[in-house]
Residue, then its C-alpha position, 0 to 999 in steps of 0.5 A: x500500500x502506498x504511504x501518504x505524505x504531504x505539506x500543510x500550510x496556508x497558502x500552500x499551492x506554491x510549494x515545491x515540496x511535492x515535486x522535490x519528494x516525488x523526485x526523491x522517491x523515484x530515485x530511491x524506488x520508494x512507494x510514496x504519494x506526496x500531496x498538498x493540504x491547505x490548512x485552516x487557521x484555528x483548525x490545524x489539529x482537525x486538519x491533521x487528524x483528517x490527514x492521519x485518518x486517510x492514512x497519512x504517515x507524515x507531514x511537512x509543515x510550513x507557514x503559519x502552522x509550525x508553532x501548532x505542529x510543535x504543540x501537536x507533537x507528543x515527542x520532539x527532537x532537541x533541534x525542534x525544542x531549541x527552535x520552538x517550532x516543528x516543520x516535520x511530523x512523523x506518525x506512528x500509531x498514537x506517537x507523533x514525533x516532531x522535528x525541525x529540519x530547517x537548520x540542518x538543511x541550511x548547514x548542509x547546503x552551506x557546508x556541502x552545497x556551497x563548499x563553505x567551512x563554518x568551523x572557526x568562521x565569523x557568522x552574522x545571523x540577521x533576524x530573531x524569529x523562527x527562521x533564526x531560531x531554527x538555524x542556531x543549534x545546527x550552526x553552533x554544532x559546526x563550531x564557528x568562532x563567533x555568531x552575532x545575531x542582529x535584529x531590529x528589535x534588539x531585545x529579541x536578538x539578545x534573548x535569542x543569544x541568551x537562550x542558546x548560550x548553554x549550547x555555545x561552548x567555545x563559540x562567542x555568541x551575542x545578540x544586538x542591533x545592526x549598528x553594533x556590527x558596524x566596523x566588523x567583518x564576517x565570513x558568513x552572512x545569513x539573512x533569516x529575516x522576512x525582508x526579501x519577501x517584501x523586496x526590502x533589505x535589512x539595515x546592514x551597516x557597510x563593510x560587514x562582508x569579509x573578503x571572500x564572504x558567503x552571503x546566504x538568503x534563506x528566501x529562494x528564487x526571484x525574491x532573493x535577488x535584491x539581497x544577493x545583488x546588494x551583498x555582491x555590490x558590498x564585496x561578498x565573494x559569493x551570494x546564494x538563495x535558499x533553494x538548496x536549503x529547501x532541498x536539503x531540509x526536505x531530504x532530512x524529512x525524507x530520511x526521518x520518514x523512510x530511513x534512507x537519505x536521498x541524493x540532493x544534487x540532482x534534485x537541486x540541479x533539476x529545480x535550477x534548470x526548471x527555474x531557468x527555463x521559466x525565466x526565459 
């Protein structure tokens, strides 16, 4: 019997997850069906229950339901607990395991996809919301030299740094304002804000990109172009969007569900080729 999986969100029709997971399944010979579930605010638990009753084995969870998924899970991974949000649910009888694969996807794309060594690097993380929270534990596990978290609401950046301090052994971790990093330079600059969704830029001071720095926007596609162009103009050695992160976090979910890890390179290449064809 074919196992059922899906992504739940609102909106959800734009999601590339079904395409990604179908490519994973085809490459690995896994018998799965992966679809879309339009979630309804205030009815998340009911929507998930209906999916489970239809035979659903697992869900990816996107905006705005990651906090709901955290509450729904009966068990959670350490990285989900650290993030305070769940983007992957696995169902096994009455057991509901909640995980957060976003940060692992980011780290794997930065490290393996971009060929960047995070260990001993100077990292600037912009934003203090769910995306930044999900990234911190996996980033700290790579043992950079330091991580500076900056946010428009300074108290949120400071609270995030304080909350993760116990995981930061050997890593200088601090939170503050954008102006606090003026005159400083970073090897890896991560945009975990929602600015790109509004075609805006975070209020970065000049010269924060070290020579050869990697600039990384968690947003993918056309919406990341403004930040990418800005980073390159400011001296970044390379700037990329978050499509690789999307594929890598999906692979992490697939591994959680099926126990096999798909190769991500061919899938990412296929998505890039498709986007280039659409842009013509």
